[in-house]
C-alpha positions in Angstrom: 32.1 -32.0 21.0 28.6 -33.1 20.9 26.1 -31.8 18.2 22.2 -31.9 18.9 19.8 -32.4 16.3 16.9 -29.8 16.4 13.6 -31.4 16.5 11.0 -30.3 13.5 9.0 -27.9 16.1 12.0 -26.2 16.8 13.1 -25.6 13.2 9.4 -24.6 12.5 10.7 -21.5 14.6 13.5 -20.5 12.6 13.5 -17.4 11.2 14.1 -18.4 7.6 11.0 -20.7 7.7 8.7 -17.9 8.8 6.4 -16.8 5.8 5.7 -13.8 7.8 9.1 -12.6 7.8 9.5 -13.6 4.2 6.6 -11.2 3.4 8.0 -8.3 6.1 11.4 -8.3 5.1 10.2 -8.3 1.3 8.0 -5.5 2.0 10.6 -3.8 3.7 12.6 -3.8 0.2 9.7 -2.7 -1.8 9.2 0.0 0.5 12.7 1.5 0.2 12.4 1.3 -3.4 9.0 3.2 -3.6 10.4 5.7 -0.8 13.3 6.6 -3.5 10.6 6.9 -6.5 8.3 8.9 -4.2 10.7 11.5 -2.8 10.5 13.6 -5.7 6.7 13.6 -5.8 6.9 14.6 -1.9 4.9 11.3 -1.1 5.4 8.4 1.2 4.0 5.1 0.5 1.0 5.1 2.5 -0.1 8.7 1.0 0.8 7.4 -2.6 -1.8 4.3 -2.3 -4.6 6.8 -1.1 -3.7 8.9 -4.5 -4.2 5.7 -6.1 -7.4 5.0 -5.0 -8.5 8.5 -5.9 -6.8 8.7 -9.3 -9.0 5.6 -10.2 -12.1 7.2 -8.8 -12.1 10.7 -7.4 -15.0 12.1 -4.6 -15.2 9.3 -2.6 -16.1 8.5 1.2 -13.2 8.1 3.8 -14.5 4.9 4.6 -14.6 3.7 1.1 -10.9 4.7 0.9 -10.5 2.9 4.1 -12.0 -0.5 2.8 -9.8 -0.3 -0.6 -6.7 -0.1 1.4 -7.6 -1.8 4.4 -7.2 1.0 6.7 -9.3 2.3 9.8 -10.4 5.7 9.9 -7.8 6.4 12.7 -5.0 5.8 10.6 -6.5 7.0 7.6 -7.4 10.8 8.8 -3.6 11.8 9.9 -2.6 10.8 5.9 -6.0 12.4 4.5 -4.9 15.6 6.8 -1.3 15.6 5.6 -2.4 15.2 1.6 -4.9 18.0 2.3 -2.4 20.6 4.2 0.1 19.4 0.8 -2.9 20.9 -1.2 -3.8 17.5 -3.2 -7.1 16.9 -1.7 -10.0 18.3 -0.2 -12.2 17.0 2.5 -15.6 17.8 3.3 -18.7 16.6 4.7 -21.0 14.9 2.5 -24.1 16.3 1.4 -26.3 13.5 1.3 -25.1 12.1 4.9 -23.1 14.4 7.1 -21.9 11.7 8.8 -19.6 10.6 5.9 -16.5 13.1 4.7 -15.8 12.9 0.9 -12.5 13.5 -0.1 -11.4 15.0 -3.5 -8.5 15.6 -5.7 -7.2 19.2 -6.4 -6.1 20.1 -9.7 -2.3 19.5 -7.8 -3.5 16.3 -7.1 -4.6 15.2 -10.3 -1.3 16.6 -11.9 0.8 14.5 -9.6 -0.9 11.5 -11.7 1.0 12.4 -14.6 4.3 12.6 -12.6 3.7 9.3 -10.8 2.8 7.4 -14.0 6.5 6.1 -14.8 6.4 4.4 -10.8 4.9 1.0 -11.5 7.8 0.8 -14.6 10.1 0.9 -12.4 9.1 -0.9 -9.4 8.9 -3.7 -12.0 12.3 -3.2 -13.4 13.7 -3.0 -9.6 12.1 -6.6 -9.3 14.0 -8.1 -12.7 11.0 -10.4 -13.2 9.0 -10.9 -16.2 5.5 -9.4 -16.3 3.8 -13.1 -16.1 6.1 -13.9 -12.9 4.8 -10.5 -11.3 1.3 -10.8 -11.9 1.5 -14.6 -10.6 3.0 -13.5 -7.4 0.6 -10.6 -7.2 -2.2 -13.1 -8.1 -1.0 -15.5 -4.9 -0.6 -12.8 -2.6 -4.1 -11.6 -3.2 -5.3 -15.4 -2.5 -3.5 -15.4 0.6 -4.6 -12.2 1.6 -8.3 -13.3 0.8 -7.6 -16.6 3.0 -6.7 -14.9 6.1 -9.2 -12.6 6.0 -11.5 -15.3 6.0 -9.7 -16.8 9.0 
């Protein structure tokens, strides 16, 4: 039986050599953890991200949320509609600029923050890494994201 050695160029296309696949598959695993943690809150992961933005700062525009989450309004609007239907937020036109829609937490949305408090700790525990390792990884990913945005 004849064996052929693969060229460096061919090996560069191996799935296990792809940064994108490492990020993608890790993201899938992380979403699975979040799906389990968010189920009792009746939130999807993207909805949770919107709620995190609003828990940091309430009364923000849709465009501000989109910038913070790197999402366009076509992706964000259906998320916001579902959160509004669930009674967690309200949306209304800005009084200063009718073109802007302002998103505000409802009382139920504010109350949900308390129920979500342990989620970061649970995610850290699932990762089975110390806080320093996770902080360094987060910083590296943020640096990579910034570089990719510049490219």
